[in-house]
N, C-alpha and C positions, 0 to 999 in steps of 0.2 A: 525548585529547579532538577528535574532528574538528570543524573549524570550517565549519558547514554553511551559514554564509551568504558563505563563500569566493567563490562563483560568482558573486554578486551584487553583492560587492564592486568587480568588475573591469568593470561597467555603466558606461558613458561616461556623461558631464554631459549630452551630448545623447540619448542614449534615456534618461535618467530625465526630463528635460525634455518628453519626448514622450509619457511615460507610457504608458497604456492604447492610444493610437493606434497604437503599433505592434502588429501581429501575433505572437503568440507562436509561434514556430517548432518545431512537433510531430515531433519524430522517431517512426517507427512501424516495428517490425519486423515482418516477416511471418508470422514463427513458423512451426510446423509447415505444410510446404506441401500435405501432406495432409490438414490440417484446414481449419477454417471460416475462417481468417485473411483470407484473399483476398475469400472471401464477404462477411463483414462490412464489409471496407474498402470494396468497391466498393458495397455496399448505402446504409453511411452517407454516402458522399459523391457520392451518385446526388443528395442533396441541396445545392443550392448556397449554401444559407445557413451551411452549415458553414465557406464558405471568409471569410465575415464575422469569424469568431470567429478564425481559426488560419491557418497557414500547414502544411499536410500535407507530409511527408516520409517516404516509404514506403522502408524500407532491404530489399531484396528481389530479385527477379528478372522483366525484362519479359516474358519467356518465358513464366513461369510464370503471372504476371497475365493476358496475353492468352491463356493456355489459359482459366483460370476466367471470363474476360470472355465468351469464346464460349460457354463450357458453359453459364453461366449466364442467357445472351441479355442481359447487361447493357448499359446505355448509357452507362456511366460512363469518361468517356476519364482517360488519364492521359498525362505527358510524363516521360520517360525524360532524366535528367540523370546528367552525368558525375560531379560531386561534388554536397555539399549546398548549398553555397554559390552554385551555380546556382539554388538552387529558386526559382519567383517564386510571389509571394500569387494568389489567386485559381483557383489549379488543383493538382490532385492529382500531385505530381512524384515521381518514383520514381528511388532510385540502385540501380544494379545491383553485388552484393555478389560476384557470382560469373560467370563468362561459362560456364563448364561445361554441358552440358545435363544436365537432370533430369529424372526420371520422376517422373510425377505419377499416383499411385493413390489416389484420393480415398478417406476412411476406412479406410486401411492406414498402420499403422505402419512405417517402413524407415528403415535407416540413412542414404540420401540425404536423406530429408526431415529428419532430427537434423542433418545436418551443416548443409545449407542456412541452418536456424534459427539454428545456433552460428556463422556466416560473418556473419550479418545483423547478430545481437545485437552482436557483436564490433566489428564498424563503425561500429554506430549508438554504442556506449557511447564508442570514440576520437574521434568526431564530439563528442560531448557534450562530453567531457573538454576538448576544443579549443575550445568555445565557439562550434560551427557549428550547433547545435540547443540550442534552449531547455530541453528537457525530453523524457523519452522515454516512451513508452507501448508497451508489449509484447503482441502476438499470444501467444495459448495455444501451449503446445510439451508434447512428449510428453517428460517427463523423463528416460526409459528409452532412446530414443533420442537424446536430447540430448546423454548423459553419457557420456564416453569416457576415453581415458587423457589427453588434451591440455584436457579439459574433466571435471575431477573433482568438478563441484557438482551439490547436489539441486535444481537449480532456478533462477529467476532470482535470488532474493534472496541466497544464498550466493553466486551468482557476482559480482553487483552490490557486496555487502560487501569482496570482493575486489578486484574492479577501482576501485571508485570510493571506498570507506570504509576504513576502518583495517584491513579483514582480522580484527578481534578478535572477530566475532559483536556488533558493536553495531547492526547492522542491523535493522530490526523489520519484521514483516509485520503489517500492518493492513486489515481490511476496514471500509469507509466505505459509509453510504448516509444523506444526510441526517443527522441529528444522530445517529443509530446507528452508531458507530465499536466493532471490537471487535480488541484487538492479542493477539499470541499470544506467550508466554513462549518455546515451542518448535515448532517449524513442522514440516517434513517427517521427523520422526523415529518409529521404531517404537514402539506403546504400550509394550513391555516395558523400554523404555529411557527413558522418560519422568520417573519418579521419580528417576532416579537424576540426570538432567540439571537437576531444579529446585533449585539451590542459593541460597543467599542472594546472592552476588556477581552470578550470573546475573539474578536478578529484581529488584536494584536498578539494576544496568545497565539493562535494558529499560523500567524504568519510569521513569527519570530521561530516557532517551531518548523515550519516550512524552509525558511532561509539555511537553519542551521543543519536541518536534514540534507538539503541540496548542497552545502559545501561538505559535511561530513560521509554521507552516504553515496553521492552522485561525484565528489571531486570537482565542484563548481566554486572557484574560489570566490567570485562576484557575482552571483545568480541574480538573474533580471526577472522581476515576478509580475503578472500582469493581474490586477484585480478586478473584476468583474463587478458590474451594479446590481442592484436587486430589481428594480421595476423595469418595465419598458421603458424603453427611450431614454434610458440611466434618469428616469423620474420626469422629465421634458422638463428641467427648472422648478420642480415642485409639484407642477400639475398631475403627476402620475404616481407622487410618492416623493418624500424627503429624506428618504434613509442614505440616499449619495450624498447630500450635503451637510447631514447632521449627523451622521454615523459612518458612514464609511472615508469620507474624505479626509477626515481631521486624523485618521489613525494612520492613511497612507500617508501624509502631511508629515506627522510626527515620526515614523519610521523613515521615511526620507531625511528628513534633516538629522538624523543620526548617522546618516550614510548609506541606509539599507536601499537597493534599485528594487525600490516598489513604485509601482506605475497604476494611475487608475483614478477612481474606476471609468470602464470602459463599458458601454452598451453592449449588452451581452447578444442581442440577437444576430448582427453582423460581424462579429469578431471572429468566429469560426470559417464563415463562408468567404470573409475577404481575404482569409491568410494571415493575419495579424498574431494570430497565434504564433506563428512559426517566428517571430523576434523576440521570444521569450524564451525564459528557461524552464517556468512555470506557469499555469494560470490558475488564479485563487478564485472560485465560483461560491456564490454563497448558498448554494443549496444543491439537492442530490441531481436532479434531472437537469437544470441547468448546466452541470457540468459533465454529467456523463451519457447524456444523449448525443451531444456532438462528439464526446468522445468515442463512443462505440461505434457511431457511425464513419469513423475515420479510421479505427485501430480494433475493430470487434475482434479478431481471433488471434492478434497480438498483445492485447492488454493485458496488464497485470495490476493488481488490486496490492498495494503497498501501506502497511500501516507505519507512519512515521513519529517520532516521540518519543520511542520506547529506549529502553537499553538494550533490548534482543529485538532480532531482526524478522519480520513476518510478511509472505508474500501470500497471493494467492490468485488463481484465475479470475478473469473481470466476468464470469458468468454464473448462473445459478444452477439448481440441479438439474436442469434440462428432464424432466418426467416424462414429457412428452417424446423423448427418442430414445430413453435409456434402454440398454439391451439390445439395441440394432444394429451397433457396431458401427453407427454413423457420426456419431459424437465426437468433434474436433477436438485433438487434444494440444492444438498449437499453443492456446492461450496457458495452460497447464504446463507445458514445457516450459514456455518463457518465463513462468512464475519461477520454475526450478532455477534457470539459468541466473534470472535477477537475483534471486537468493542468494548463490554463491557470488555472484558479481559484488552484491553491497556489503556480503559479509568482507569479501576483500578489502574494498575500497574503505570500509571503517577502519579496517585493521591498518592499512597505509596511512591514513587520515592520524590515526591516532599516535602512530609511532612518528609520524613527521613531527607532531608538537613535543615529544617527550626529548628533554632534556635540549631545548633550544640554545642557539648562540646566543651570546648577549647583543645587543644592537649596538653598534660603534659609530653609529652617524645619525645627523639630525636629517629629519626629513620637512624641509620645508612646507610641504602638502599638509601636513598636519597643523599648521599655523593657521590654515585657511579653513571656510566652512567646506563641509563634507559635501563632496563632488557626486552628483548622478549622472550616470553613464548611459547614453541615449539605446536603445534596444535596437537599433537597425539605422545604417547609414541614412536611408531615404528619409528616418524622422529628424536629422538633425536639423536645429534651427526652430525646431516646432516646441510648444510648450506642451511638454508631457504631463501636466497634471490632468486631471480627468478631462477627456473630451466632452466639450459641451454640447456638440451636434451628432448625432445620430446618420449614418450614410442613408441606412435604409427608411428615415423619419418620413420620406415623402411617398413610399411606397406602402407602407404600412399602418394605415391610417383607422 
């Protein structure tokens, strides 16, 4: 198990004493150079108040940044620095990640753009591991152009798991917007392979990661997690699949008996439309579109992609390269801005959590509750008295046949 607090244990006493007076140093990768990355970065930092919150350090290309600045008639200035240590607060800093010329073709996927995205990401990750930046925010990439023989990963999450984590798949993808949080058991996997990938070992590992992250990064002392089923109508008692009974439910029961507030599985089709998600601190979906389709319907412009289970923090906007509108000046920067805000908030939360657990006072009393079976707490008052084990019936079964 990775010690996700290790990065924060190295913080000096002087830094801890200064607390939030220190601006968080946010590394920002430029993403696909033919996508909306630079357009959104320039738009966000045209607002000088952003520099009151963080010190931005963009990993990219001064030539490409200048190209977009001219093409968009942007008034946002940036300062090129040789390395992250030279970045200064109160300005947009840019570290050059490569010297080669690169052809910019707005809205067009290309191998050059993929290589530029990879070089920026790799440099930013090195600096993150060495403590030169505090958190990482990544601009959108094209997974097809990013992948190569030297980069055999299906996106940011898999790469960061290998580069920053244990490499065993512990990293967890979660989309967040306010109190709405949706985590995924599987991420960028063809739907034909999802059922085989849903194993008790995978679910238990991911749910434990989610529980820990909600505690330390979101400061939720007793997080409530709803687990969705895999099949339509929760399998209809085995008629439409048996993963709910044979795989998902035993894991939920095991974690519940340990005292974790994990509930389900719930039929996915009516869960979001009925508002049931609002009774929980996080929802755990089985596959990509099961969780992200309703999430983006509810929070498209405010959503943030967060990578959990790593010793470092990474966020990104919840959208892609937006090839179809790049360069038109109409791309919304809201999700990217929220990704920056969340990175700063989570960094501070994790520091608070780590410091709160340092040198705790000895326990001088006996808690009689510890003699009892671990309790499960109802996610909402209207659910009290109900069996919060997996729902047997689906409210939409009668109308979706």
